[in-house]
N, C-alpha and C positions, 0 to 999 in steps of 0.2 A: 254393753261394749260393742256388740255386733251392729246395733242401731247407729252408734257413733261412727263406726267404720263405713256403714252404708251412706250416712249423711256426708262424710268426707269424700267418698267416691263420687256421689252425685254432685257435690260442689266442684270437685276437680273436673268432672265431665262438663259441667256448665261453664266453668272458666275456659276450658279448652274450646268449646263451641263458640263462646263470645270472642276468643282470640282469633279463631278461624274466620268469623264474620268480619272482625276489624281488619284482618289481613286482606280479605276479599274486597272490602270497601276501599282500602288504600290502593290495592292493585287496579281496581276499576277507576279510581280517581287519577292514578298515574297514567293509565292508558288513554283516558279521555283527553289528556293534555297533549297527546302525541298526534302527529300528522299520519294520514293513511300510509304514506311511504315508510315512516319509522315503524309503524305497526307491522307492515309487511316484512321489513328487514328483521324485526324481532321474531316474527313467526318463522322466518327462514332459519334463524339461529336455532330455534326449537327443533325444526325439521332436521337440520344438520346434526344436532345432538342425537335425535332419534336414529338417523342413518348410521352414526358412529357406534351407537349402542347395539344395533342389530345388523351385523355384517352380512346376513343372508338376504336382507331386504333389498328388493329390486324396484326400480322405477321404470315403468314401461310406457312407450309411446303406443297408443292404442287407437285403432279406428273407431269412431263413434258409430253405433248401430244406426240403421235407417230410421226415419221418422216414425214409422208405424210401430216401432218397438219402444219399450220403456226407456227413458233417458235418465242417466245419472245426474246427481246434483253436485256442484262444486263444493268442496269442503274447506275452501280457504276462508279464514275468519273475515277477511276483507276482500271479497270477490270483486273482480273488475265488472261483473255483470250483476251487481247487487240486487237489482229489481227482479231478476229472474235467474236463479242459480242453476237452472237446468242447462246442461251442456249440449248445445246444438251445433257446435263447430264440427268440422270434418274429423278432427283428431282430439284426443284428450290424454291427460297424463294419469296413469293408474299406479298407485302404490300396491305392490303385490303382497297384500296382507289378507287376513280373513276377518271380517269382510273387506272387500277391496274398497279403497279410498280413491275417489276421482277428483281431478282438478281441471280447470281450463288451462290450456298451455300458457296463456298470458299471465294467469294468476301465479302459477308455479315459477315462471321465469322471473317474477318480481322477488321471489323468496330464495331461489337456488340458482347456482350457476350450472345449468345442465351440461354444457359441453365438457366441463371438468369432470363430470361423473360418467361420461361415456368412454369406453364401452363396458367398464367394470360394473357400474351400478345402474346406469341409464341405458336401456336396451329397447330394441324393436320387439313388439308383441308378435309372435308367430304362431299363436293358437288358432285352432279351427273354429269357425263360427257357422251356425246354422243359416244365417242370412248371407253367408258366402258359400253356400252349397256344401257346408262342412269341410271346406278346404282351408288350409292355412292362409292367412293374409299375406300378400306379396307386396314388397316395397320396391320403389324405383332405385336405380343404380346409384344416383347421387346420394340419396338418403342412406343407403346401405354403406356406402364409402364413408360418409360423414360419421356414422356410428362406429364403423370398423376402426377409423383413425382418430377417434376421440374429438370430433369436431373440427379436425384439420383435413382439408381436401386439397390435393394438388390439381388445380383446375386445368393445368396444361396437359397432364396425363389423361384426364377425362376428355378433353377436347381432342387429343390425338386418337383416343379410342373411337370417338364418334366419327372423326374424319375417315379413319380406316374402315369403319363399318359402312359408312355411306359409299366409299369407294368400292368396297366389296359388293354392296347391293347393286351399284351401277353395273359392275363387271358381270355379275351373275345374271342380272336381268337382260343384259345384251346377249349373252350366250343363250339364255333360255329363249329369247325372242328369235334369235337366228336359228336355233334348233327347231323351234316350232314351225317357222316358215319353211325350213328345209323339209320337214316331215309333211307339211301340207302340200308342198310342191310336187311330191312324189306321187 
């Protein structure tokens, strides 16, 4: 009786393996008929599902380390730089998982609407790096405001800020120059 049970179990396992192989072949065939854009959109749906199932998962805009350090490889199934997946651009996208998963910015943009994820899920990386003298990475004002306001920036406010700053710099430099000349004249 136990040998019949063992045979039945082996047959069931074999059938399950054959079913899995058939499903994989069908999926491979289905994806082979898709365009790269359709494949990227489907991968984006999978990533969105992963984001929804893991509320603590963050997506970080991360500065790419200098060329003398090891480079991460893009994990997109259909990478824009397929011949060389090594990320050489100035910035990359990192999923804050263990281990970290990296993407080219252009690859992830094809899969996800990043502005809609900022600032709740899509964030600026502010970690310290040894190649930055162990200081946190600093970001420009425009980029900070873009993240702070979820991809929406009031350019008129930014322009007013810059005009006021330039005016301040001119006024301060005039006073400094006058004070220096006065001091030198004495």
